[in-house]
C-alpha positions as CSV (number, residue, x, y, z in Angstrom):
1,M,-6.5,-0.4,5.4
2,Q,-3.2,-2.0,6.3
3,D,-0.3,0.3,7.2
4,I,1.6,0.8,4.0
5,Q,4.7,1.9,5.8
6,K,4.7,-1.4,7.8
7,L,4.3,-3.4,4.5
8,L,7.2,-1.4,3.0
9,D,9.4,-2.2,6.0
10,A,8.5,-5.9,5.9
11,K,9.6,-6.0,2.2
12,G,12.6,-3.8,2.8
13,W,11.3,-1.4,0.2
14,S,11.5,2.4,0.0
15,Q,8.5,4.4,-1.2
16,M,10.4,4.8,-4.5
17,E,10.6,1.0,-4.9
18,L,6.9,0.7,-4.3
19,A,6.4,3.4,-6.9
20,R,8.4,1.4,-9.4
21,Q,6.6,-1.8,-8.6
22,S,3.1,-0.3,-8.6
23,G,3.2,2.4,-11.2
24,V,1.9,4.9,-8.5
25,S,4.0,8.0,-8.1
26,Q,6.2,8.3,-5.0
27,G,4.5,11.6,-4.1
28,H,1.1,10.0,-4.1
29,I,2.3,7.1,-2.0
30,S,3.8,9.5,0.5
31,S,0.5,11.4,0.7
32,I,-1.4,8.2,1.3
33,I,1.0,7.2,4.1
34,R,0.7,10.6,5.7
35,G,-3.0,10.4,5.6
36,E,-3.3,13.4,3.3
37,K,-5.0,11.4,0.5
38,Q,-7.3,8.4,0.4
39,P,-6.4,5.9,-2.3
40,T,-8.9,5.2,-5.1
41,V,-9.9,1.7,-6.0
42,T,-7.4,1.7,-8.9
43,I,-4.6,2.8,-6.6
44,I,-5.5,0.1,-4.1
45,E,-5.4,-2.5,-6.8
46,K,-2.0,-1.3,-8.0
47,L,-0.5,-1.2,-4.5
48,A,-2.0,-4.6,-3.6
49,T,-0.6,-6.2,-6.8
50,A,2.9,-4.7,-6.0
51,F,2.7,-6.3,-2.5
52,G,1.5,-9.6,-3.9
53,M,-1.9,-9.3,-2.2
54,R,-5.5,-9.1,-3.2
55,P,-7.0,-5.7,-2.8
56,G,-9.3,-7.0,-0.1
57,E,-6.2,-8.1,1.9
58,L,-4.7,-4.6,1.7
59,L,-8.0,-3.1,2.9
60,D,-8.1,-5.5,5.8
61,G,-6.8,-3.3,8.7
62,D,-6.5,-6.4,10.9
63,S,-3.9,-8.0,8.7
64,G,-5.9,-11.1,8.5
65,Q,-6.0,-11.6,12.3
66,A,-9.2,-12.4,14.1
67,S,-10.6,-9.5,16.0
């Protein structure tokens, strides 16, 4: 999975802004970033949509770069 914090930084968003854009609570986003929770498929879909990505792109830990 891509680093959500890096995606936030690239957009200039706070966790609260991502919460507003995605409908996922800021606390849940924080727990995912800290590695305390694994996102469900539904959460991945919401986060990907907020970032303007497809869920598969968000799950791609290589950020689309060749390995």
